[in-house]
N, CA and C of each residue as an Amber inpcrd file, in Angstrom:
protein
   483
   9.2140000  -4.5270000  -5.1030000   7.3160000  -4.3750000  -4.4120000
   6.8810000  -5.8770000  -5.0930000   5.5870000  -6.4620000  -4.1810000
   4.1980000  -7.6180000  -4.8730000   3.8360000  -6.4740000  -4.6980000
   2.5800000  -7.5040000  -5.2800000   1.5660000  -6.8950000  -6.6450000
   0.8750000  -6.4470000  -5.4760000   1.2880000  -7.3180000  -3.3020000
   0.3020000  -6.7810000  -2.2920000  -0.0020000  -5.4880000  -2.6310000
   1.3680000  -4.7480000  -2.8120000   0.9960000  -3.5190000  -2.1250000
   0.0540000  -2.5060000  -3.9640000  -0.4930000  -2.9860000  -4.8760000
  -1.4440000  -2.4630000  -5.7900000  -2.1550000  -2.3910000  -4.9980000
  -2.7480000  -3.9740000  -4.3670000  -3.9370000  -4.5400000  -4.0130000
  -4.7560000  -4.0930000  -2.9700000  -3.3470000  -3.9170000  -2.5080000
  -3.7560000  -2.5840000  -1.1160000  -4.2060000  -1.2070000  -1.1170000
  -3.5070000  -0.7330000  -2.1970000  -3.7640000   0.5130000  -2.2320000
  -5.4590000   1.3460000  -2.3340000  -5.6820000   0.4190000  -3.6130000
  -6.9310000   0.2440000  -4.7230000  -8.1400000  -0.5040000  -3.0230000
  -7.2720000  -1.0650000  -2.4720000  -8.9130000  -1.5690000  -1.3490000
  -9.0410000  -0.6010000  -0.1580000  -7.8880000   0.4340000  -0.2880000
  -7.3080000   1.7550000   0.5610000  -8.7350000   2.7680000   0.2030000
  -8.3870000   2.7810000  -1.4530000  -8.8490000   4.3740000  -1.7400000
 -10.6890000   3.5790000  -1.8660000 -10.6660000   2.5320000  -2.1610000
 -12.2720000   2.5020000  -2.2300000 -12.5770000   2.6190000  -0.3930000
 -12.2510000   2.1610000   0.2250000 -12.7670000   1.8460000   1.3970000
 -12.6590000   3.2670000   1.3010000 -11.9600000   4.4680000   1.4130000
 -12.2460000   6.0360000   1.1900000 -13.3100000   5.8510000   0.9270000
 -14.0070000   5.7830000   0.1360000 -14.4570000   6.2560000  -1.2050000
 -16.2400000   5.9790000  -0.5690000 -15.7530000   4.6810000  -0.0280000
 -17.2050000   5.0110000   0.9340000 -17.7090000   6.0530000   2.1710000
 -19.3950000   5.6830000   2.0170000 -19.5020000   6.4220000   2.6990000
 -19.1880000   5.7520000   4.4300000 -19.3990000   7.8330000   4.9500000
 -19.3890000   7.1800000   6.6260000 -19.9600000   6.0240000   6.8490000
 -19.6490000   4.9680000   8.0380000 -20.0490000   3.7150000   8.3270000
 -19.4700000   2.3970000   7.9440000 -19.9200000   2.8120000   6.3130000
 -20.0030000   1.3920000   5.4980000 -18.4030000   0.8790000   5.4560000
 -18.4650000  -0.6350000   5.9150000 -17.3680000  -1.7040000   5.0130000
 -17.7710000  -2.4080000   4.6150000 -16.6590000  -3.1540000   4.4250000
 -16.6680000  -4.3670000   3.0080000 -15.9130000  -5.7130000   3.7340000
 -16.5920000  -6.9830000   3.2110000 -15.7490000  -7.9640000   3.7200000
 -15.1080000  -8.5480000   2.6320000 -13.7090000  -8.4760000   3.4770000
 -12.4420000  -9.2650000   2.2470000 -13.3350000  -9.8370000   0.8700000
 -14.5390000 -10.6710000   0.9020000 -14.9480000 -11.2490000   0.0860000
 -14.9950000 -10.0060000  -1.2190000 -15.4750000  -9.7160000  -0.3940000
 -16.4350000  -8.1040000  -1.6380000 -15.0940000  -7.3270000  -2.4790000
 -14.3670000  -6.9210000  -1.0820000 -12.5310000  -6.3380000  -1.5220000
 -12.3380000  -7.6470000  -2.3900000 -12.3170000  -8.0100000  -2.7240000
 -11.6780000  -9.8800000  -3.2790000 -12.3420000  -9.2680000  -5.2180000
 -13.8670000  -9.4540000  -4.8530000 -14.4610000  -9.4000000  -5.6990000
 -14.4690000  -8.4430000  -7.0180000 -14.0370000  -6.9110000  -6.1040000
 -14.2930000  -5.7500000  -6.1460000 -13.6370000  -5.6770000  -7.3300000
 -12.0330000  -6.3160000  -6.4680000 -10.9130000  -6.0820000  -7.5540000
 -10.7290000  -7.6170000  -8.5050000 -10.9470000  -8.1720000  -8.1130000
 -10.8730000  -9.7900000  -9.1740000  -9.5330000 -10.7420000  -8.3460000
  -9.2970000 -10.1350000  -6.9800000  -8.0670000 -10.8180000  -7.0130000
  -8.0650000 -12.0660000  -5.9990000  -7.7180000 -12.8870000  -5.5120000
  -8.7110000 -13.6820000  -4.7890000  -8.2520000 -13.1830000  -3.1900000
  -8.9890000 -14.0600000  -2.6540000  -9.7520000 -13.3820000  -1.6890000
  -8.6720000 -14.2650000  -0.1430000  -7.6310000 -15.1090000  -0.0650000
  -7.0740000 -15.2580000   0.4160000  -5.9520000 -15.3540000   0.8330000
  -5.1660000 -14.2930000  -0.8410000  -3.7210000 -13.4280000  -0.6360000
  -4.1780000 -11.9610000  -0.2760000  -5.4710000 -11.4230000  -0.3430000
  -5.4950000 -10.1980000  -0.5020000  -5.6540000 -10.0690000   1.3550000
  -6.5750000 -11.1110000   1.6700000  -6.9650000 -11.0200000   3.8120000
  -5.3390000 -11.1230000   4.2300000  -4.9230000 -11.4610000   4.0470000
  -3.5190000 -11.2480000   4.2480000  -2.7390000  -9.8980000   4.5650000
  -3.0500000  -9.1230000   3.5520000  -2.8640000  -7.6760000   3.3970000
  -3.4480000  -6.4270000   3.7100000  -4.6330000  -7.5110000   3.7300000
  -5.2790000  -6.8100000   4.5360000  -5.2790000  -6.5950000   6.4090000
  -5.0420000  -7.8390000   6.8630000  -4.1350000  -8.1250000   7.8680000
  -2.9710000  -6.8970000   8.4730000  -2.3590000  -7.1710000   7.4700000
  -1.3640000  -6.1040000   7.4160000  -1.4230000  -4.8960000   7.1060000
  -2.2950000  -4.6160000   6.3870000  -2.6460000  -3.4280000   7.5560000
  -3.6470000  -2.9800000   8.7160000  -4.3540000  -3.4850000   8.9990000
  -4.9430000  -3.6780000  10.3690000  -4.1280000  -3.5400000  11.3240000
  -2.9970000  -4.1450000  11.0350000  -1.7970000  -4.7550000  12.2080000
  -1.1650000  -3.0260000  12.2100000  -1.1040000  -1.8460000  11.0290000
  -0.1570000  -0.9110000  10.9240000  -1.4340000   0.3820000  11.5390000
  -2.6520000  -0.5770000  11.5630000  -4.0680000   1.2850000  11.7810000
  -4.1810000   1.0660000  10.7350000  -4.0200000   1.3040000   9.0930000
  -4.5500000   0.9400000   8.4540000  -6.5360000   1.2690000   8.3390000
  -6.2860000  -0.0050000   8.6330000  -7.6320000  -0.6770000   8.2650000
  -8.2290000  -0.9550000   9.3470000  -9.5920000  -0.9850000   9.5180000
  -9.8050000  -1.6280000  11.0970000 -11.0250000  -2.9360000  10.2860000
 -11.1310000  -3.5970000  11.4070000 -12.3030000  -4.4690000  10.8990000
 -13.5440000  -4.0370000  11.8810000 -14.7510000  -4.3760000  11.2060000
 -16.0110000  -4.4830000  12.2700000 -16.7180000  -5.9740000  11.6240000
 -17.4480000  -6.5760000  13.1670000 -17.7930000  -7.4760000  13.0390000
 -19.0700000  -7.8650000  12.1620000 -20.1840000  -8.7690000  12.5960000
 -21.9180000  -8.5560000  11.9820000 -21.7410000  -8.4660000  10.9180000
 -23.2770000  -7.8390000  11.1850000 -23.8830000  -7.7570000  10.2940000
 -23.3430000  -5.9960000   9.3620000 -23.3180000  -6.1150000   8.5310000
 -22.2490000  -4.8260000   7.8560000 -20.8580000  -4.0810000   8.0250000
 -20.6360000  -6.1640000   8.9430000 -19.5000000  -5.8000000   9.1260000
 -17.8620000  -5.6630000   8.1490000 -16.7550000  -5.6670000   8.1700000
 -15.5970000  -5.7450000   7.1430000 -14.6350000  -5.0430000   7.0720000
 -14.0570000  -4.8850000   6.1680000 -13.2560000  -3.4990000   6.6220000
 -13.6630000  -2.5380000   6.6460000 -12.7960000  -1.3750000   6.4020000
 -13.3420000   0.3820000   6.8060000 -12.0290000   1.0200000   7.4930000
 -11.5080000   2.0620000   7.3270000 -10.2180000   2.4990000   7.3810000
  -9.9830000   2.9840000   8.8500000  -9.0500000   2.3750000   8.9250000
  -8.8140000   3.2970000  10.1640000  -8.5700000   4.6420000  11.3400000
  -8.0320000   5.5840000  10.2800000  -7.8570000   6.7790000  10.7350000
  -8.1590000   7.4360000   9.2650000  -8.6770000   8.7120000   8.3720000
  -8.6370000   9.3830000   7.6770000  -8.1510000   9.2020000   6.5080000
  -8.7500000   9.4890000   5.5400000  -7.5970000   9.2680000   4.2810000
  -6.4840000  10.5430000   4.4620000  -7.4210000  11.5350000   4.5200000
  -6.1890000  12.3950000   4.5540000  -4.2790000  11.8560000   5.0420000
  -4.8760000  10.9440000   6.3460000  -3.6900000  10.3750000   7.8670000
  -2.7310000   9.5320000   7.1350000  -3.4860000   8.5920000   5.3130000
  -2.2290000   7.6090000   5.0780000  -1.2860000   8.0680000   3.6950000
  -0.7670000   7.6820000   4.4000000  -0.2170000   8.1340000   3.2030000
   0.4560000   6.7890000   2.0500000   0.7930000   7.0980000   0.6490000
   1.6140000   5.6610000   0.7960000   2.0940000   4.5480000   0.4670000
   2.8750000   6.4040000   1.4770000   5.0070000   5.5860000   2.1740000
   4.0540000   4.3700000   3.0320000   2.8510000   4.7390000   4.1400000
   1.9940000   3.4610000   5.5000000   1.6920000   2.7270000   4.3690000
   1.0960000   3.3220000   3.3940000   0.6440000   1.0570000   3.0040000
   1.9690000   0.5450000   2.9300000   3.2370000   0.4880000   1.9850000
   4.1100000  -0.0150000   1.5270000   4.8540000  -0.9090000   2.7900000
   4.7780000   0.1390000   3.9710000   5.4040000  -0.3850000   5.2130000
   4.7080000  -1.3710000   5.2850000   3.1040000  -0.5790000   5.3850000
   2.2070000  -2.1720000   6.0700000   3.1160000  -3.4390000   5.2300000
   3.0640000  -3.0000000   3.8220000   2.6650000  -3.8360000   3.2550000
   4.3530000  -5.4480000   3.2710000   5.4490000  -4.2400000   3.0260000
   6.4260000  -4.7260000   2.6590000   7.5230000  -4.9760000   3.6380000
   7.1720000  -3.6990000   5.1150000   8.1820000  -3.3650000   5.9950000
   9.1000000  -2.9530000   5.5900000   9.6450000  -1.9580000   6.4660000
  10.6270000  -1.0140000   7.0520000  12.1220000  -1.1600000   6.5520000
  11.7830000  -1.5400000   6.2950000  13.6960000  -2.1680000   6.0430000
  13.9540000  -1.6090000   4.7230000  15.4170000  -1.0910000   4.6020000
  15.7920000  -0.9560000   2.6010000  15.0970000  -1.5840000   1.7560000
  14.8930000  -1.0290000   0.7770000  14.5410000  -2.3170000  -0.7620000
  16.0130000  -2.7860000  -0.5170000  16.9190000  -1.6860000  -0.6160000
  18.4310000  -2.4210000  -1.0320000  19.2970000  -2.5400000   0.2060000
  19.5670000  -3.7640000   0.3050000  20.5070000  -4.6520000   0.3170000
  22.1050000  -4.3920000   0.4710000  22.9830000  -3.3560000   0.7450000
  24.2190000  -3.8430000   0.4990000  25.2130000  -5.2720000   1.5380000
  25.1960000  -5.9810000   0.7070000  26.1680000  -7.3220000   0.6650000
  27.6190000  -6.9440000   1.2390000  27.7990000  -5.6150000   0.6900000
  30.0060000  -5.0190000   0.2430000  29.9620000  -6.1510000   0.2100000
  30.0620000  -6.7880000  -1.2980000  30.0090000  -7.6840000  -2.5950000
  31.8490000  -7.3220000  -2.4460000  32.3290000  -5.9000000  -2.9830000
  33.2910000  -5.5480000  -2.9210000  34.2420000  -6.1240000  -2.1040000
  34.4570000  -6.2110000  -1.1130000  34.8240000  -6.5490000  -0.2640000
  35.3540000  -8.1880000  -0.4730000  35.2530000  -8.9040000  -0.8350000
  34.9320000 -10.3900000  -1.3560000  35.8530000 -10.5720000  -3.6380000
  36.3810000 -11.5660000  -3.3070000  36.5790000 -11.7220000  -4.9960000
  38.4610000 -11.4240000  -4.0570000  38.9820000 -12.2190000  -5.3840000
  40.5240000 -12.1040000  -5.6280000  41.1100000 -11.2500000  -5.8240000
  39.9990000  -9.3200000  -5.6730000  40.6370000  -8.5340000  -5.4490000
  40.2510000  -7.5240000  -4.3020000  39.6990000  -8.1020000  -3.4910000
  39.4290000  -7.5950000  -1.7580000  40.7410000  -7.6310000  -1.6610000
  40.5140000  -6.2600000  -0.5980000  42.1920000  -5.9070000  -0.5060000
  41.5250000  -5.9500000   1.7790000  42.0950000  -5.0600000   2.4780000
  42.2280000  -4.7400000   4.1200000  41.3140000  -4.2140000   4.3530000
  40.7500000  -4.5420000   5.2440000  39.0190000  -3.6710000   5.6370000
  38.9960000  -1.8640000   5.9890000  40.6380000  -1.9340000   6.5130000
  41.1820000  -0.5870000   6.2290000  40.3420000   0.3700000   5.0710000
  40.6360000  -0.1220000   3.3760000  41.4530000   0.0030000   2.7690000
  38.8880000   1.1250000   2.2190000  38.2300000   0.3330000   2.7000000
  37.2480000   0.3480000   3.0880000  36.1890000   1.7490000   3.7640000
  37.0020000   2.3820000   3.8200000  36.4530000   3.2880000   5.2470000
  35.4270000   3.8260000   4.8770000  33.9430000   3.7600000   3.8790000
  32.4200000   4.2680000   3.2330000  31.6370000   3.4470000   2.6050000
  30.8680000   3.3300000   2.1550000  29.5850000   2.6690000   1.6640000
  30.1170000   2.9580000   0.0530000  30.4320000   1.6420000  -0.4820000
  30.1890000   2.3410000  -1.9790000  29.8160000   2.9330000  -3.0220000
  30.0740000   3.3990000  -4.6310000  28.6970000   4.4630000  -4.7160000
  27.2810000   3.7930000  -4.6300000  27.8820000   2.2360000  -5.2820000
  26.6820000   1.9190000  -5.4130000  25.7640000   1.7220000  -4.5200000
  26.3750000   1.1080000  -3.1690000  24.8540000   1.7990000  -2.1380000
  24.5620000   2.9480000  -1.6540000  25.3780000   3.9240000  -2.0270000
  25.3390000   5.0200000  -1.7550000  24.1300000   5.6570000  -2.7720000
  24.1160000   5.1390000  -3.8790000  23.1620000   5.5640000  -4.8690000
  21.5790000   4.9470000  -4.6350000  21.5350000   3.9670000  -4.7590000
  20.6990000   3.0370000  -4.5510000  20.0740000   3.3220000  -3.1500000
  20.8060000   4.1680000  -2.0930000  20.0690000   4.4970000  -0.6780000
  19.5770000   5.8160000  -0.5980000  19.7280000   6.7780000  -2.1920000
  19.2200000   8.0500000  -2.5250000  18.3830000   7.7200000  -3.2060000
  18.5880000   6.8830000  -4.1110000  17.4440000   6.5800000  -4.8760000
  16.6250000   6.4400000  -3.8840000  16.2400000   5.6390000  -2.8430000
  14.7380000   4.7280000  -2.2430000  14.7390000   6.0850000  -0.9080000
  15.6390000   6.7600000  -0.5940000  15.3340000   8.0350000   0.0290000
  14.5450000   8.8880000  -1.3170000  14.5040000   9.7350000  -1.8750000
  13.4520000   9.8710000  -2.5300000  11.9620000   9.1720000  -2.3720000
  12.3220000   7.8960000  -3.0230000  11.0910000   7.1700000  -3.3270000
  10.3190000   7.4490000  -1.8970000  11.1860000   7.5780000  -0.8270000
  10.6640000   7.0860000  -0.0090000   9.3310000   8.7030000   0.2300000
  10.6060000   9.9450000   0.1490000  10.1030000  11.1200000   0.2290000
   8.7370000  11.1750000  -0.1590000   8.6470000  10.6270000  -2.1090000
   7.4690000  11.0430000  -2.7310000   6.0820000  10.3840000  -2.4190000
   6.2600000   8.8710000  -2.3550000   5.4740000   8.2820000  -1.2520000
   4.9230000   8.8770000  -0.2450000   5.4030000   9.2320000   0.8400000
   5.4910000  10.3790000   1.8720000   4.5730000  10.9700000   1.4920000
   3.8920000  11.9020000   0.5480000   3.6200000  13.1910000  -0.0240000
   2.0720000  12.7200000  -0.1590000   1.7600000  11.6140000  -1.3480000
   0.3910000  10.8490000  -1.7630000   0.0460000  10.6420000  -0.2620000
  -1.5630000  10.9560000  -0.4540000  -2.3610000  10.5430000   0.1200000
  -3.6440000   9.6890000  -0.6400000  -4.1940000   8.8960000   0.7320000
  -5.2260000   8.1300000  -0.1650000  -6.3630000   9.0480000  -0.2320000
  -6.7160000  10.3780000   0.1710000  -7.2920000  10.9970000  -0.3670000
  -7.4390000  11.9770000  -1.0340000  -6.1100000  12.4040000  -1.7400000
  -5.2610000  12.8820000  -3.0150000  -5.5510000  11.5090000  -3.5700000
  -5.5170000  10.4240000  -3.4360000  -6.0900000   9.3040000  -5.0990000
  -7.3170000   9.6640000  -4.6860000  -7.8270000   9.5610000  -4.2510000
 -10.0070000   9.2430000  -4.2600000 -10.6770000  10.5970000  -4.9860000
  -9.6930000  11.8940000  -4.5220000  -9.8080000  13.2990000  -5.7330000
  -9.4200000  12.2770000  -6.7430000  -8.0940000  12.9660000  -7.2790000
  -7.7390000  12.6050000  -8.7600000  -8.5860000  11.4330000  -8.6970000
  -8.5720000  10.0750000  -8.6440000  -9.6560000   8.9970000  -9.2500000
 -11.0090000  10.2840000 -10.0870000 -11.7870000  10.9090000  -9.0990000
 -12.8710000  11.4150000  -9.0470000 -12.6920000  11.9330000 -10.7070000
 -11.3680000  13.2060000 -10.5570000 -11.2190000  14.4740000 -11.6770000
 -11.3400000  13.0150000 -12.8430000 -10.5410000  11.9700000 -13.0390000
  -9.9980000  11.1440000 -13.8740000  -9.9890000  10.0220000 -14.8770000
 -11.3220000   9.6620000 -13.5020000 -11.8770000   7.9780000 -13.5550000
 -12.6840000   7.8130000 -15.1680000 -12.5740000   7.1910000 -15.7450000
 -14.5540000   7.1500000 -16.5010000 -16.1170000   7.2030000 -15.9230000
 -16.1100000   7.7250000 -16.4370000 -17.5120000   8.4190000 -16.0980000
 -18.4190000   6.7790000 -15.3190000 -18.2190000   6.1080000 -16.3310000
 -19.2620000   4.7650000 -16.7150000 -18.6770000   4.0270000 -15.7620000
 -17.2270000   3.9350000 -15.4090000 -16.4880000   3.2680000 -14.5160000
 -17.3850000   3.7150000 -12.9870000 -17.1670000   4.8530000 -12.9540000
 -17.6000000   5.1990000 -11.1900000 -19.2530000   4.9140000 -11.5390000
 -20.1220000   5.2500000 -12.5200000 -21.5600000   4.4930000 -12.8210000
 -21.7930000   3.5780000 -11.8940000 -20.7740000   2.0610000 -12.8500000
 -20.4440000   0.7300000 -12.5290000 -20.5980000   0.4770000 -10.4350000
 -19.1640000   1.8120000 -10.4620000 -18.8320000   1.1890000  -9.0120000
 -19.7730000   1.3740000  -8.5790000 -20.8660000   2.7380000  -8.5060000
 -21.4240000   2.9380000  -7.0540000 -22.5300000   1.7750000  -7.1620000
 -22.5700000   1.9320000  -8.2960000 -23.7590000   0.6160000  -8.4940000
 -23.2860000  -1.0250000  -8.0590000 -22.5350000  -1.4130000  -8.0810000
 -21.6950000  -2.1530000  -7.5170000 -21.7650000  -2.5540000  -6.1550000
 -21.4160000  -0.8470000  -5.3730000 -21.3690000  -0.7250000  -4.1350000
 -23.0210000  -0.5110000  -3.3460000 -24.0830000  -0.0170000  -3.6940000
 -24.9690000  -0.1030000  -3.5950000 -25.8140000  -1.4580000  -3.5410000
 -25.2610000  -2.2150000  -4.3010000 -25.7270000  -4.1290000  -4.3260000
 -25.0940000  -4.6140000  -3.5880000 -24.6030000  -4.3390000  -3.1130000
 -23.9670000  -5.4450000  -1.9520000 -23.9830000  -4.4600000  -0.6770000
 -23.4710000  -3.1840000  -0.5930000 -24.0130000  -2.4640000   0.9060000
 -25.3090000  -2.3260000   1.3370000 -25.9750000  -3.0450000   0.2080000
 -27.7020000  -2.4900000   0.6100000 -27.9410000  -1.0620000   0.8200000
 -26.8280000   0.1510000   0.4270000 -27.5350000   1.6900000   0.2900000
 -27.2410000   1.7440000  -0.9480000
């Protein structure tokens, strides 16, 4: 999994915590998370194409969530950044090399492929259960109050509110 997924999820949780009608430009999002602006911009574009975030132009413009945080799952973000293709790609290596036999001997995928696909399906089901809204609520309970205070102060200075 790319580090861009972590960045995208953190950006979505920050955007979900913003007051209604507030947006943050990519430069501010990259500053808040101390990540490279250009690289983050590519991930935000992927989130935008998936409808997870949307952009607004003009003064006070930037990124905001494209739909309610309750309707954005971690799986939505992962698929927006890394795509929907399976993580494990079976290349049927067992059919190559000196022990290979005729195609008729391979009636079903090997145990390795089945185990990997099963694990990925479980992983995707778990990601589908977690929303951005749930992460925001969890952070409100678990994040150190000093960090929350610093975040709010930074946001107020940044957004002028």
